[in-house]
Each structure stands twice: as C-alpha cells, then as structure tokens.
N, C-alpha and C positions, 0 to 999 in steps of 0.2 A: 467540558472536554475531558477526555480520558487519555491516559498515557500508556504507551506500549513500547516494548523493545523489539525492533526489527532484528532478526538473528543474523543479518548479513555481516560477515567478518567478526563482529564482536562476539557472537555466540556460536559461530560455525563449528568450533571444536569443543563445545561444551556438551556433556551428556545431559539428558533431559532433567534429571534430579538436581544437578548443580544449577542449571539455568533457572528452573522454577524457584529454587532457594534464593538465588541472588536477585531475581526480578521482584520477588515478594519483599525481601529485605529492603530494597532500595526505593520502594514506593510506587512501582508501576502497577497499573490495573490489569495489564494483560500482556500477551506475547503475540507478535506477528511472525508467523512461521514461514520463512523463505523456502521455496521449493526449487527443485531442479539443480541444486548445487551439492547434493549428497551430504548434507549437514548431519551432524550426529544426533539431532533430535529425532530423525528417522521418518518424518512425514514427507511423502512424495505422492504424486498422482496415482502411483501404483502400489502404495503401501498396503500390505495385507490387512484385511478387516480385523484380525485378532489384535493387531498393534493399536488400532484405534481405541479400544477399551482401556488399554493401559494408560495411554496419554490422557484420555478424558478423565479418568478417575484421579490421576495425579494432579491435574489442573484444578479439578473440583475441590480436592482436599486442601489445595492452597488458596482457594477462592480467587483464582485468576481467570480472566476471560481469554477466549480465543479472539484476539482483536482482528485478525485477518489470516486467511490462508493465501499466501502471496506467490502465485504461480509465475514462472518465467516463460511460459508458453507465449509464442508470438504468432502473428498472422500476416507477416509481410512477404511470405514466399509467393512467387508467381505460380507455383504448382498447387492446383486446387486440392489435390489429395493430401498434400502436406498441411495445408490450412485445415482441412477437415479432420486430420489426425490430431492437430493441436486442439480443435474445438472439442473433440471427443475426450481428450485428456482432461480438459478443463471441466467438462461435465462430471467427470469422476471426482474432481476436486470439490465441485458444488455438492455432490452427494456426501462427501466427507465433512464439509462445512455444516451441512444440515445435521449430521450426527453430533457434531461438537457444539451445536447451537451457536455457531459462528455466522454472523450476518453480513460478512464482507469477504469478497475475494478480489485479488488484483491480477491483471494480466498486462502484457506488453503489446506494443504496436508492431514493429518497433523502428524499422529503418526504411527510408526512401531516398531517392535522388530527385533532382528536378525533373528528370525524364519519367520517373516511375511514380511521382507523387500522387497524381489523380487516381491511378489504378490501385495503389497500395492503400490509400485512405478509404477508398470505396470498399475494398476487400476487408480491411480491418473493421470498418463500420458494420458490414454485413455479418461478420463473425460475432461481433459484440451484440448485435441484435439477436442472433440465434441463441447466444448464451443468456442474454437478458430474459428471453421468453422462458428458457429452461429454468432459470433461477427464480423467476417470479413465484413459481409453485411453492418454493421454500421461504419466500420473504427475504431473499438474499440479494445484496447489491453486487453488481459486476462492474469493476472500474478499470479503465486503462490508465496506466501511470503516464504522466507527462515527462517522458524519458526519451533519450536519443532523438530521433527525428520528430518526435511528438512533444519535445520539451516546450517549444513555443506554442501558444494556445491555438493558433489557427487549425493545425492538423487535428489536434485532440477534439476541439469543438465540432469540427466537420464530422469526424468519425462518430461521435455520440449522437449527432443530429441524424446521421444515416441509420444508426442503430434504432433510434426512435422508440426507446423503451424507458419507462419511468424509473427503472432500477438500474440504469446504466449511467455511470458518472465518471469522474476523474480522481486520481490520486495526485495531489499537487506535490511535486518533488522538490520544492524550495529552490528553484533556479529561476532567476528573473532575467531572461534574455532581452537585451536592449531596453531595459527599464531603468529609470532614474527615480529619485525620491519624489520628483515632481509628477511622474506618470504612474507611480506604483498603485495609487488608489484606483485608477481606471483599470489597470491590469487585474486587480483583485475583484473589482466589481463585475468584470466579465466572466471570470471563472467561478466565483463564489457560489452561484446557485447549483453548480454541478459537482462541487467538492464533496467527496464521501470520506476522505482520509488525507492526512498530510504526512509526508516523510521529511524529517528535518535532518540536517547534517551538522556542520560546525556552527551551531547557533551562536557561539561566542566570538566568532571571527569578526574583527572590526569592519571588514569590507562589506559584510551583509547584515550586520547587527541591526541597523536601522530598518532594513527590509523585514527582518523577523519581527521587530517590535510592531511595525505597521500591520503585518499579516495577522498577528494575534489580536490586535485591536479590531481589525475588520471581521475576524472570525467571532469575536465577542459581540460585535454589532449585529451579526446575522443569527446569533444564538446557536452557533455550531456546537453539536454535542457528540461528535464522532471522535475517533482516535487521532492523536498526534503521536507518531511513532518515531522513535529515536533510531536513526540510521547513521549515527556518527561514526561507525566502523572503528571504534576504539579497540585496540588490541594490546594496550600497555599493561603494566604490572599491577594496577590497582583498580580493576573494573568496578568493584563495589563503591568505592568513593566517587569515581567519575560518573557512574550512572546515577547515583543519588544527587550529585550536583546538577546534572541535567534536569532532573525532576524539579529541583528547587528553582531552577531558572525558568522553566515552563510555568510553574505556579506563580512566580513573580510577574511574568508577562500577562497572565490571565487574571491576576488579582485574587487567586483562590486562597 
C-alpha cells in the first residue's frame, strides 16, 4: 500500500510548493488533488495546459506520485444535458491524468431519494461506463466514491455493475453504515474486489478504531497495493507533526 494526502481542507489553502515540501517531509508517497473547490494547488478540469507542465515537473523533482485526480463532478441530475456536461469535464480530467502518469480518478454519484433511486443509480452507472471506456485507452481507473447516497454498498455496487467496465471501481470512504464488529468482515468481503483507493478520516477515533484495524487486515489479505489517502481534514497549527503521525499509524496497521 502507498500513502497520499487528500488536499481536502488540510491542503486547500497551501500553495503547491509548500504542499509538496510538507508531503515529502512527512513520508507520503503522493498527493491526491481534489478538484472543483478552487484550491490553491490550481488543478481543475479546465486548468490551462501550460499549468500542467509546472505541476508535473515539481512533483517529479520531489519524486512524488499523482495518487489521484479527484473530481467532484456528479451524475445525479435528472437533466441529461447536465450529466453529459459532467462526463465531458471528467474526460478532460482523464486527459490530464494521462499527462501526469496518474492512474486513478475519482468521481461522485452522488444523491438520490427513495423515489429517484432506481433512475439515479442507472444514470450514474451509465455515465461511469462511458468514462470507463474512455479511460481504458490510458490504463486509468475511474472510481465512484462511496459517499452521500452511495455510502452504503448497495447503490455503489449496482452502479459499477451497470457500468460493466473492468477499470470502474469504488473509493471506500471509511464509513461503515449499520455495520458491527461481528459483520464488518462480510462488509469488506463484498466491496474488496472493487476497491481502487481508500479515503481515511479520523483513524485514531475510538469509535471506529477497530473498524480501521480490521479494514487494513482485510486489505493486506487481498494484497491491495493502491493508495490509502489521508482525508483527516486537519487544519490545526502543526500539520507536519500530525501528518507524519498518520503515516506512522498506517504503517503500524500494515506492518510496514
């Protein structure tokens, strides 16, 4: 497994040079660049091509990977033209990922009600399928995050089945809805074959610490070699110390 920093909140106000420096110092292998939040790293679906070269050269100099380009485009709109617009934006993100030698992008589903569930899941799955076909040319995985209405596995599993592409999977968001320590293994066994990336939050929280330990054990069992991304959203006064402690915790979980 490899470790990355998700730029959500923790890095949203960091200039690129500072972010690269602190990520390198604290032992991460890469950065997961969150998009659609106007973060200071400057990577968005419509970032001009000339900016790509600057970011790529700085990451290469620091020997850091592009762990993921994490788009917040979603496909729950009932308007077909809006969904098509989101698909086209994500295709531009895939083009950028290919330039960066980044092999993973994340998208969102993202919301449905009991009344709209069947239609939304179908629409999301079809959009994922189109993106999966487009990304296959580049050898890039397209993953829906288990987030919002797709947090529980049913909707996410149905959507990727509809997509029916070998490079379409899920980002596990480390939320265990209606799961106990007695049922957590069955939960992970269901989603494990489709996990391409993991987003962690407060790993140290007593309420979920046991779930995290079991998750890492299951990932070790299946030989998962993707990115575990820290989305702890820490914004306190000592990010270097805290980010390094998270890396130490992950390594202890995996026996690295």
